N, C-alpha and C positions, 0 to 999 in steps of 0.2 A: 661701637658703643661701648662705653666704659662699664665695669662692673657695678660702680657706684651708682650708676643711672637705674640699675634694676633693683636696688634695695630701697625700700620705703624709709628714709631717713627721717621721719618725723612730720610726714604729711606736708611736704613741699617746702621745708625750711632748707636753706642753703647750708652747706657744711661749713662755709666759711664764717657764718653768723652764730655758730654755736658757742655757747659759754663753756668754760673750762669744766664746770660741774656737770655738764651734759655728757661728758666723756666717760663718766663712771659707769662701768658695764652693768652693775647691779642695778643702779636707778634706771638705766636704759631698758634692761629686761623688765623691771617693774612696771614702767610706763607702757611698754608694748604689751604686757600681759592685760593690764588694765584696759587698753584699747582694744585688744582682742575680745575679751569678755563683754566690753560694751558694744562691740559691733555685733556679736553673736546674739545677744539678748535685746537688741534694738527692735527687731521685728516683734517682740512679745510685749513692746511698751514697758519694759522694765530695764532699769539700769542698776544692776545687782550691786555695784561696789562704788556708788556715787553718792555718799552722805545719806541725806534724808529719804531720798528715794529707795535706798536699801532697806531702811527701817520700815517703810510702808509695805514693802514686799514680803515681809516676814509673815508667815502663815500663822495666825492664832484664831481660834483655839487649835491645839494639837488634836488630831482625830486618828482613830484606828478603825479600819473597815475589815471585818471578818465574814466570810462567806461559807455557808455550808450547803448541802444538797436541799435542805428545806427553807433556809432563810438567810437574809443578810443582815448583819448587825453593825451599826455605826456607834462608836463611842467617842465623845468629845470631852476633854478635860476643860472645865469652866470654873476654876477656883475663884472664890470670892462673889460668886453670883448665886442668885436664888432663880426658882423655876420661873417666876414673873417676869425676869429679866430676859428670858430666852424665848424665841419664837422658832418653831419648827414647821417647815412646810414641804410637801411632796406634790410636785406638778411636772408634767410632761417628762417624767423619767428622771427628774433631778430632785435630790433632797437638799433643802436649803436650811441651814441653821444660822440664825441671825439674833443679834441682840445688842446691848450696850453696857460696857462696864464703866461705872461712874467713879470719879476720883473721891477719895475720902478725905483729902486735905486740899486747901487752897494752894495756889502755885506760890503765893508769897512765903508760905511756911516751908516749902519744898526746897532742900538744897540740892538733892540729887535723887534720881529715880530711874530704875531700870524696868519698872513695872508698866504694863501695857494698860492704857485707859482709852476709851472711846468705842466707836461702833465696830461691829465685826460681822462677817458674813462668810460662810463657807458653803460651797455648793459641791455635791458629790453625785455623779451620774449614777443611776441604779436602773437596771432593766428587768422586766418580767417580775415585778412584785405585785402582791395584792394591795392595792391602795386602801381597801375597806378595812383591812386587818392590821394596818401599821399602828405601832404602839411606842410611847416614849416613857421613860422614867428618869426622874432626876434625884440623885442621892450623893450627898457629901461632895457636891461640886462636879460630879460626873453625870453627864447626859448620856443614856443609852437609848438608841432608836431601834427597834426591831421590825424588820419588814419581812413577812412571810413571802415565799415565792409562789407564784401561780403554778397550778398543777402541770401545765404544759412546759413551763420552765424546768420543772424537776425532770421531766422526761427528756429534755434536750441534752443532758449531762450523759456522755458516753465515757466510761472508764476504759482506759487502754492499759493493758498490762505490759510492763516493761521487763524485758528478760536480758541476762547478760550472756554474751557469747564468748 
């Protein structure tokens, strides 16, 4: 068996049919890296580097999750939205932040835009929070959801001292 039989030279293409530009090692590396990432993310139904699918996999809005002994706090940046545009739900241990950002201009007037418009939804798993005491505040385009922990969740936390030897 020849060494070239062991190398995946472009998914079944014969070496004799390759074009001269295919022998550029930088382009070959780029092509193989794209294939590697596409294969790795295929199981997640994401194709992270393939045009419009990449754009749809961007996570918006940006969130931050902070946890203390007493509560879990989720902060989401929602610039350009009002509180009436956002819906917050907590069910089965999952916090859902949903809404829609509407465009301010028509497409015929737009030459170029990097702004995000459309429906969005973020789901954050949370455990051992008191659903009856969850509160949400919206100020200056920032949504803050505060979820107090249940008393038994607070007692589950055990601090372990770390010593240097």
